[in-house]
PyMOL commands that place a pseudoatom at each C-alpha (Angstrom):
pseudoatom trace, name=CA, resn=MET, resi=1, chain=A, elem=C, hetatm=0, pos=[-7.774, 10.451, 0.110]
pseudoatom trace, name=CA, resn=PHE, resi=2, chain=A, elem=C, hetatm=0, pos=[-8.060, 8.494, 2.743]
pseudoatom trace, name=CA, resn=GLY, resi=3, chain=A, elem=C, hetatm=0, pos=[-10.323, 7.827, 5.494]
pseudoatom trace, name=CA, resn=GLU, resi=4, chain=A, elem=C, hetatm=0, pos=[-10.517, 4.841, 7.976]
pseudoatom trace, name=CA, resn=LEU, resi=5, chain=A, elem=C, hetatm=0, pos=[-13.304, 3.545, 11.077]
pseudoatom trace, name=CA, resn=GLY, resi=6, chain=A, elem=C, hetatm=0, pos=[-12.320, 1.431, 13.223]
pseudoatom trace, name=CA, resn=TYR, resi=7, chain=A, elem=C, hetatm=0, pos=[-13.439, 0.008, 16.504]
pseudoatom trace, name=CA, resn=GLY, resi=8, chain=A, elem=C, hetatm=0, pos=[-10.882, -0.754, 19.293]
pseudoatom trace, name=CA, resn=PHE, resi=9, chain=A, elem=C, hetatm=0, pos=[-11.134, -3.012, 22.220]
pseudoatom trace, name=CA, resn=SER, resi=10, chain=A, elem=C, hetatm=0, pos=[-9.560, -5.755, 24.253]
pseudoatom trace, name=CA, resn=TRP, resi=11, chain=A, elem=C, hetatm=0, pos=[-10.409, -9.150, 24.588]
pseudoatom trace, name=CA, resn=ASN, resi=12, chain=A, elem=C, hetatm=0, pos=[-8.583, -11.175, 27.065]
pseudoatom trace, name=CA, resn=ALA, resi=13, chain=A, elem=C, hetatm=0, pos=[-4.754, -10.194, 26.696]
pseudoatom trace, name=CA, resn=PHE, resi=14, chain=A, elem=C, hetatm=0, pos=[-5.606, -8.477, 23.135]
pseudoatom trace, name=CA, resn=ALA, resi=15, chain=A, elem=C, hetatm=0, pos=[-6.052, -5.581, 21.648]
pseudoatom trace, name=CA, resn=LEU, resi=16, chain=A, elem=C, hetatm=0, pos=[-8.667, -6.115, 18.340]
pseudoatom trace, name=CA, resn=GLU, resi=17, chain=A, elem=C, hetatm=0, pos=[-9.581, -3.103, 15.942]
pseudoatom trace, name=CA, resn=PRO, resi=18, chain=A, elem=C, hetatm=0, pos=[-11.689, -4.131, 13.114]
pseudoatom trace, name=CA, resn=PHE, resi=19, chain=A, elem=C, hetatm=0, pos=[-11.846, -1.191, 10.745]
pseudoatom trace, name=CA, resn=ALA, resi=20, chain=A, elem=C, hetatm=0, pos=[-13.119, -0.089, 7.282]
pseudoatom trace, name=CA, resn=GLY, resi=21, chain=A, elem=C, hetatm=0, pos=[-11.041, 1.950, 5.208]
pseudoatom trace, name=CA, resn=LEU, resi=22, chain=A, elem=C, hetatm=0, pos=[-11.985, 3.560, 1.571]
pseudoatom trace, name=CA, resn=SER, resi=23, chain=A, elem=C, hetatm=0, pos=[-9.202, 5.523, -0.578]
pseudoatom trace, name=CA, resn=TYR, resi=24, chain=A, elem=C, hetatm=0, pos=[-9.644, 7.658, -3.765]
pseudoatom trace, name=CA, resn=VAL, resi=25, chain=A, elem=C, hetatm=0, pos=[-6.442, 7.871, -6.338]
pseudoatom trace, name=CA, resn=HIS, resi=26, chain=A, elem=C, hetatm=0, pos=[-6.593, 10.583, -8.801]
pseudoatom trace, name=CA, resn=LEU, resi=27, chain=A, elem=C, hetatm=0, pos=[-4.168, 10.881, -11.577]
pseudoatom trace, name=CA, resn=ASN, resi=28, chain=A, elem=C, hetatm=0, pos=[-3.879, 13.613, -14.268]
pseudoatom trace, name=CA, resn=THR, resi=29, chain=A, elem=C, hetatm=0, pos=[-0.944, 13.442, -16.232]
pseudoatom trace, name=CA, resn=GLY, resi=30, chain=A, elem=C, hetatm=0, pos=[0.142, 16.112, -18.883]
pseudoatom trace, name=CA, resn=SER, resi=31, chain=A, elem=C, hetatm=0, pos=[1.091, 16.422, -22.701]
pseudoatom trace, name=CA, resn=ALA, resi=32, chain=A, elem=C, hetatm=0, pos=[4.603, 15.491, -23.478]
pseudoatom trace, name=CA, resn=ASN, resi=33, chain=A, elem=C, hetatm=0, pos=[7.027, 15.876, -26.371]
pseudoatom trace, name=CA, resn=GLU, resi=34, chain=A, elem=C, hetatm=0, pos=[10.205, 14.728, -27.098]
pseudoatom trace, name=CA, resn=ILE, resi=35, chain=A, elem=C, hetatm=0, pos=[12.054, 16.485, -29.304]
pseudoatom trace, name=CA, resn=GLY, resi=36, chain=A, elem=C, hetatm=0, pos=[15.493, 14.652, -32.309]
pseudoatom trace, name=CA, resn=GLY, resi=37, chain=A, elem=C, hetatm=0, pos=[15.214, 11.744, -34.019]
pseudoatom trace, name=CA, resn=ALA, resi=38, chain=A, elem=C, hetatm=0, pos=[12.672, 9.302, -36.056]
pseudoatom trace, name=CA, resn=ALA, resi=39, chain=A, elem=C, hetatm=0, pos=[11.833, 7.446, -32.370]
pseudoatom trace, name=CA, resn=ALA, resi=40, chain=A, elem=C, hetatm=0, pos=[11.122, 11.027, -30.986]
pseudoatom trace, name=CA, resn=LEU, resi=41, chain=A, elem=C, hetatm=0, pos=[7.498, 10.488, -28.704]
pseudoatom trace, name=CA, resn=ARG, resi=42, chain=A, elem=C, hetatm=0, pos=[4.164, 12.357, -27.869]
pseudoatom trace, name=CA, resn=LEU, resi=43, chain=A, elem=C, hetatm=0, pos=[2.338, 11.580, -24.876]
pseudoatom trace, name=CA, resn=ASN, resi=44, chain=A, elem=C, hetatm=0, pos=[-1.087, 12.699, -24.497]
pseudoatom trace, name=CA, resn=SER, resi=45, chain=A, elem=C, hetatm=0, pos=[-2.533, 13.835, -21.645]
pseudoatom trace, name=CA, resn=ALA, resi=46, chain=A, elem=C, hetatm=0, pos=[-4.840, 11.069, -19.653]
pseudoatom trace, name=CA, resn=SER, resi=47, chain=A, elem=C, hetatm=0, pos=[-6.463, 10.971, -16.351]
pseudoatom trace, name=CA, resn=ALA, resi=48, chain=A, elem=C, hetatm=0, pos=[-7.227, 8.089, -14.426]
pseudoatom trace, name=CA, resn=ASP, resi=49, chain=A, elem=C, hetatm=0, pos=[-9.468, 7.296, -11.253]
pseudoatom trace, name=CA, resn=LEU, resi=50, chain=A, elem=C, hetatm=0, pos=[-9.216, 4.164, -8.699]
pseudoatom trace, name=CA, resn=THR, resi=51, chain=A, elem=C, hetatm=0, pos=[-10.805, 3.590, -5.743]
pseudoatom trace, name=CA, resn=TYR, resi=52, chain=A, elem=C, hetatm=0, pos=[-10.091, 1.140, -2.804]
pseudoatom trace, name=CA, resn=SER, resi=53, chain=A, elem=C, hetatm=0, pos=[-12.135, -0.458, -0.163]
pseudoatom trace, name=CA, resn=THR, resi=54, chain=A, elem=C, hetatm=0, pos=[-10.842, -2.005, 2.863]
pseudoatom trace, name=CA, resn=LEU, resi=55, chain=A, elem=C, hetatm=0, pos=[-12.018, -4.561, 5.668]
pseudoatom trace, name=CA, resn=GLY, resi=56, chain=A, elem=C, hetatm=0, pos=[-10.111, -5.724, 7.927]
pseudoatom trace, name=CA, resn=LEU, resi=57, chain=A, elem=C, hetatm=0, pos=[-8.594, -6.537, 11.631]
pseudoatom trace, name=CA, resn=ARG, resi=58, chain=A, elem=C, hetatm=0, pos=[-5.739, -5.700, 13.673]
pseudoatom trace, name=CA, resn=ILE, resi=59, chain=A, elem=C, hetatm=0, pos=[-4.639, -7.943, 16.592]
pseudoatom trace, name=CA, resn=GLY, resi=60, chain=A, elem=C, hetatm=0, pos=[-1.805, -7.143, 19.306]
pseudoatom trace, name=CA, resn=THR, resi=61, chain=A, elem=C, hetatm=0, pos=[-1.038, -7.656, 22.620]
pseudoatom trace, name=CA, resn=THR, resi=62, chain=A, elem=C, hetatm=0, pos=[1.658, -6.444, 24.722]
pseudoatom trace, name=CA, resn=TRP, resi=63, chain=A, elem=C, hetatm=0, pos=[4.287, -9.123, 26.710]
pseudoatom trace, name=CA, resn=ALA, resi=64, chain=A, elem=C, hetatm=0, pos=[6.853, -7.935, 29.472]
pseudoatom trace, name=CA, resn=LEU, resi=65, chain=A, elem=C, hetatm=0, pos=[10.017, -10.090, 29.277]
pseudoatom trace, name=CA, resn=ASP, resi=66, chain=A, elem=C, hetatm=0, pos=[11.919, -10.769, 32.538]
pseudoatom trace, name=CA, resn=ASN, resi=67, chain=A, elem=C, hetatm=0, pos=[14.619, -8.642, 31.399]
pseudoatom trace, name=CA, resn=GLY, resi=68, chain=A, elem=C, hetatm=0, pos=[12.473, -5.631, 31.433]
pseudoatom trace, name=CA, resn=ILE, resi=69, chain=A, elem=C, hetatm=0, pos=[11.742, -5.383, 27.801]
pseudoatom trace, name=CA, resn=ILE, resi=70, chain=A, elem=C, hetatm=0, pos=[8.174, -5.470, 26.260]
pseudoatom trace, name=CA, resn=LEU, resi=71, chain=A, elem=C, hetatm=0, pos=[7.727, -6.791, 23.408]
pseudoatom trace, name=CA, resn=VAL, resi=72, chain=A, elem=C, hetatm=0, pos=[4.647, -6.109, 21.212]
pseudoatom trace, name=CA, resn=PRO, resi=73, chain=A, elem=C, hetatm=0, pos=[3.629, -8.735, 18.389]
pseudoatom trace, name=CA, resn=ARG, resi=74, chain=A, elem=C, hetatm=0, pos=[0.903, -7.430, 15.954]
pseudoatom trace, name=CA, resn=MET, resi=75, chain=A, elem=C, hetatm=0, pos=[-0.599, -8.435, 13.114]
pseudoatom trace, name=CA, resn=MET, resi=76, chain=A, elem=C, hetatm=0, pos=[-3.595, -7.461, 10.453]
pseudoatom trace, name=CA, resn=LEU, resi=77, chain=A, elem=C, hetatm=0, pos=[-5.598, -9.373, 7.792]
pseudoatom trace, name=CA, resn=ALA, resi=78, chain=A, elem=C, hetatm=0, pos=[-7.794, -7.165, 5.397]
pseudoatom trace, name=CA, resn=TRP, resi=79, chain=A, elem=C, hetatm=0, pos=[-9.410, -7.804, 2.068]
pseudoatom trace, name=CA, resn=GLN, resi=80, chain=A, elem=C, hetatm=0, pos=[-8.647, -5.137, -0.582]
pseudoatom trace, name=CA, resn=HIS, resi=81, chain=A, elem=C, hetatm=0, pos=[-11.325, -4.651, -3.138]
pseudoatom trace, name=CA, resn=ALA, resi=82, chain=A, elem=C, hetatm=0, pos=[-10.306, -1.815, -6.041]
pseudoatom trace, name=CA, resn=TYR, resi=83, chain=A, elem=C, hetatm=0, pos=[-12.567, -0.080, -8.288]
pseudoatom trace, name=CA, resn=GLY, resi=84, chain=A, elem=C, hetatm=0, pos=[-12.170, 1.653, -11.462]
pseudoatom trace, name=CA, resn=ASP, resi=85, chain=A, elem=C, hetatm=0, pos=[-9.614, 0.823, -14.521]
pseudoatom trace, name=CA, resn=LEU, resi=86, chain=A, elem=C, hetatm=0, pos=[-7.170, -1.996, -13.228]
pseudoatom trace, name=CA, resn=ALA, resi=87, chain=A, elem=C, hetatm=0, pos=[-5.454, -1.551, -16.488]
pseudoatom trace, name=CA, resn=PRO, resi=88, chain=A, elem=C, hetatm=0, pos=[-3.240, 1.940, -16.534]
pseudoatom trace, name=CA, resn=ALA, resi=89, chain=A, elem=C, hetatm=0, pos=[-2.410, 2.833, -19.730]
pseudoatom trace, name=CA, resn=ALA, resi=90, chain=A, elem=C, hetatm=0, pos=[-0.878, 5.431, -21.937]
pseudoatom trace, name=CA, resn=ASN, resi=91, chain=A, elem=C, hetatm=0, pos=[-1.371, 6.562, -25.059]
pseudoatom trace, name=CA, resn=LEU, resi=92, chain=A, elem=C, hetatm=0, pos=[1.520, 7.861, -27.584]
pseudoatom trace, name=CA, resn=ALA, resi=93, chain=A, elem=C, hetatm=0, pos=[2.555, 8.231, -30.780]
pseudoatom trace, name=CA, resn=PHE, resi=94, chain=A, elem=C, hetatm=0, pos=[5.710, 9.043, -33.018]
pseudoatom trace, name=CA, resn=SER, resi=95, chain=A, elem=C, hetatm=0, pos=[6.272, 13.024, -33.250]
pseudoatom trace, name=CA, resn=THR, resi=96, chain=A, elem=C, hetatm=0, pos=[7.379, 12.361, -36.845]
pseudoatom trace, name=CA, resn=THR, resi=97, chain=A, elem=C, hetatm=0, pos=[5.134, 10.242, -38.353]
pseudoatom trace, name=CA, resn=GLY, resi=98, chain=A, elem=C, hetatm=0, pos=[2.151, 10.449, -36.044]
pseudoatom trace, name=CA, resn=ILE, resi=99, chain=A, elem=C, hetatm=0, pos=[1.581, 6.553, -35.895]
pseudoatom trace, name=CA, resn=ASP, resi=100, chain=A, elem=C, hetatm=0, pos=[0.119, 6.260, -32.231]
pseudoatom trace, name=CA, resn=PHE, resi=101, chain=A, elem=C, hetatm=0, pos=[0.255, 3.328, -30.163]
pseudoatom trace, name=CA, resn=SER, resi=102, chain=A, elem=C, hetatm=0, pos=[-0.743, 2.671, -26.183]
pseudoatom trace, name=CA, resn=VAL, resi=103, chain=A, elem=C, hetatm=0, pos=[1.441, 1.131, -23.788]
pseudoatom trace, name=CA, resn=THR, resi=104, chain=A, elem=C, hetatm=0, pos=[-0.190, -0.867, -20.827]
pseudoatom trace, name=CA, resn=GLY, resi=105, chain=A, elem=C, hetatm=0, pos=[1.540, -0.649, -17.268]
pseudoatom trace, name=CA, resn=ALA, resi=106, chain=A, elem=C, hetatm=0, pos=[1.248, -3.642, -14.694]
pseudoatom trace, name=CA, resn=ALA, resi=107, chain=A, elem=C, hetatm=0, pos=[-2.314, -4.960, -14.138]
pseudoatom trace, name=CA, resn=LEU, resi=108, chain=A, elem=C, hetatm=0, pos=[-3.770, -4.272, -10.414]
pseudoatom trace, name=CA, resn=ALA, resi=109, chain=A, elem=C, hetatm=0, pos=[-5.790, -6.847, -8.704]
pseudoatom trace, name=CA, resn=ARG, resi=110, chain=A, elem=C, hetatm=0, pos=[-9.553, -6.588, -8.611]
pseudoatom trace, name=CA, resn=ASP, resi=111, chain=A, elem=C, hetatm=0, pos=[-9.168, -8.478, -5.048]
pseudoatom trace, name=CA, resn=ALA, resi=112, chain=A, elem=C, hetatm=0, pos=[-6.566, -8.746, -2.800]
pseudoatom trace, name=CA, resn=ALA, resi=113, chain=A, elem=C, hetatm=0, pos=[-5.588, -9.601, 0.959]
pseudoatom trace, name=CA, resn=LEU, resi=114, chain=A, elem=C, hetatm=0, pos=[-3.174, -7.874, 2.807]
pseudoatom trace, name=CA, resn=VAL, resi=115, chain=A, elem=C, hetatm=0, pos=[-1.178, -9.294, 5.720]
pseudoatom trace, name=CA, resn=GLU, resi=116, chain=A, elem=C, hetatm=0, pos=[0.827, -7.656, 7.980]
pseudoatom trace, name=CA, resn=LEU, resi=117, chain=A, elem=C, hetatm=0, pos=[2.865, -9.553, 10.658]
pseudoatom trace, name=CA, resn=GLY, resi=118, chain=A, elem=C, hetatm=0, pos=[5.062, -7.617, 13.431]
pseudoatom trace, name=CA, resn=ALA, resi=119, chain=A, elem=C, hetatm=0, pos=[6.836, -7.066, 16.463]
pseudoatom trace, name=CA, resn=ASP, resi=120, chain=A, elem=C, hetatm=0, pos=[8.161, -4.158, 18.240]
pseudoatom trace, name=CA, resn=TRP, resi=121, chain=A, elem=C, hetatm=0, pos=[10.293, -4.309, 21.564]
pseudoatom trace, name=CA, resn=LYS, resi=122, chain=A, elem=C, hetatm=0, pos=[10.370, -1.498, 23.658]
pseudoatom trace, name=CA, resn=LEU, resi=123, chain=A, elem=C, hetatm=0, pos=[14.341, -1.559, 25.066]
pseudoatom trace, name=CA, resn=SER, resi=124, chain=A, elem=C, hetatm=0, pos=[13.666, 1.528, 27.419]
pseudoatom trace, name=CA, resn=ASP, resi=125, chain=A, elem=C, hetatm=0, pos=[10.904, 4.583, 27.873]
pseudoatom trace, name=CA, resn=SER, resi=126, chain=A, elem=C, hetatm=0, pos=[13.233, 6.075, 24.473]
pseudoatom trace, name=CA, resn=VAL, resi=127, chain=A, elem=C, hetatm=0, pos=[13.806, 3.559, 22.736]
pseudoatom trace, name=CA, resn=LYS, resi=128, chain=A, elem=C, hetatm=0, pos=[12.182, 0.898, 20.535]
pseudoatom trace, name=CA, resn=LEU, resi=129, chain=A, elem=C, hetatm=0, pos=[12.845, -1.345, 18.001]
pseudoatom trace, name=CA, resn=GLY, resi=130, chain=A, elem=C, hetatm=0, pos=[10.287, -2.619, 15.312]
pseudoatom trace, name=CA, resn=VAL, resi=131, chain=A, elem=C, hetatm=0, pos=[10.625, -5.225, 12.390]
pseudoatom trace, name=CA, resn=SER, resi=132, chain=A, elem=C, hetatm=0, pos=[7.468, -6.164, 9.898]
pseudoatom trace, name=CA, resn=TYR, resi=133, chain=A, elem=C, hetatm=0, pos=[6.784, -7.738, 7.330]
pseudoatom trace, name=CA, resn=ARG, resi=134, chain=A, elem=C, hetatm=0, pos=[3.713, -6.598, 4.918]
pseudoatom trace, name=CA, resn=GLY, resi=135, chain=A, elem=C, hetatm=0, pos=[2.289, -8.804, 2.013]
pseudoatom trace, name=CA, resn=THR, resi=136, chain=A, elem=C, hetatm=0, pos=[-0.485, -7.958, -0.816]
pseudoatom trace, name=CA, resn=VAL, resi=137, chain=A, elem=C, hetatm=0, pos=[-1.551, -11.558, -2.359]
pseudoatom trace, name=CA, resn=SER, resi=138, chain=A, elem=C, hetatm=0, pos=[-3.932, -12.069, -5.095]
pseudoatom trace, name=CA, resn=ASN, resi=139, chain=A, elem=C, hetatm=0, pos=[-4.546, -13.696, -8.639]
pseudoatom trace, name=CA, resn=VAL, resi=140, chain=A, elem=C, hetatm=0, pos=[-2.552, -10.999, -10.213]
pseudoatom trace, name=CA, resn=VAL, resi=141, chain=A, elem=C, hetatm=0, pos=[-0.394, -9.403, -8.128]
pseudoatom trace, name=CA, resn=GLN, resi=142, chain=A, elem=C, hetatm=0, pos=[2.180, -10.640, -5.302]
pseudoatom trace, name=CA, resn=ASP, resi=143, chain=A, elem=C, hetatm=0, pos=[4.107, -7.431, -2.888]
pseudoatom trace, name=CA, resn=ASN, resi=144, chain=A, elem=C, hetatm=0, pos=[6.365, -8.295, -0.436]
pseudoatom trace, name=CA, resn=ALA, resi=145, chain=A, elem=C, hetatm=0, pos=[8.232, -5.444, 1.571]
pseudoatom trace, name=CA, resn=VAL, resi=146, chain=A, elem=C, hetatm=0, pos=[9.873, -5.889, 5.051]
pseudoatom trace, name=CA, resn=THR, resi=147, chain=A, elem=C, hetatm=0, pos=[10.269, -3.048, 7.085]
pseudoatom trace, name=CA, resn=GLY, resi=148, chain=A, elem=C, hetatm=0, pos=[12.603, -1.977, 10.132]
pseudoatom trace, name=CA, resn=VAL, resi=149, chain=A, elem=C, hetatm=0, pos=[12.608, 1.176, 12.564]
pseudoatom trace, name=CA, resn=PHE, resi=150, chain=A, elem=C, hetatm=0, pos=[14.839, 2.302, 15.158]
pseudoatom trace, name=CA, resn=SER, resi=151, chain=A, elem=C, hetatm=0, pos=[13.177, 4.717, 17.243]
pseudoatom trace, name=CA, resn=TRP, resi=152, chain=A, elem=C, hetatm=0, pos=[14.722, 7.340, 19.824]
pseudoatom trace, name=CA, resn=SER, resi=153, chain=A, elem=C, hetatm=0, pos=[12.769, 9.690, 21.826]
pseudoatom trace, name=CA, resn=PHE, resi=154, chain=A, elem=C, hetatm=0, pos=[14.500, 12.097, 23.535]
for i in range(1, 154): cmd.bond("trace and resi %d" % i, "trace and resi %d" % (i + 1))
show_as sticks, trace
zoom trace
């Protein structure tokens, strides 16, 4: 589940939107059994819950270029805090011997900075190009993504 509250307003030539968000993630995995061979595994059922709160600010503006193209640069800065178990794990056992063990996934960050920088070019009333960078930075996790968008409305 996800919810967000924000309040948008203008300041000089900029559109500003402080926001607060809350999201809840629930994972429920059933049990599974492999067959065949000494390395066949049994996965026990498990569940995990995680909640994220996010506080941030979105900033954008619009520039009309001389050639008629409209440029919309934008930025988002936020702080994200995670509540719950940050070390996802699975409990497994070898089917033939019953020897059990745990496998831990990549750690999740308790606190992280979220950054987004992007720009949209409105080439006409129906055509838009966009590019954006989105990053998550913490002492545990670094995640970076670049996205491009082409939109044609008809």
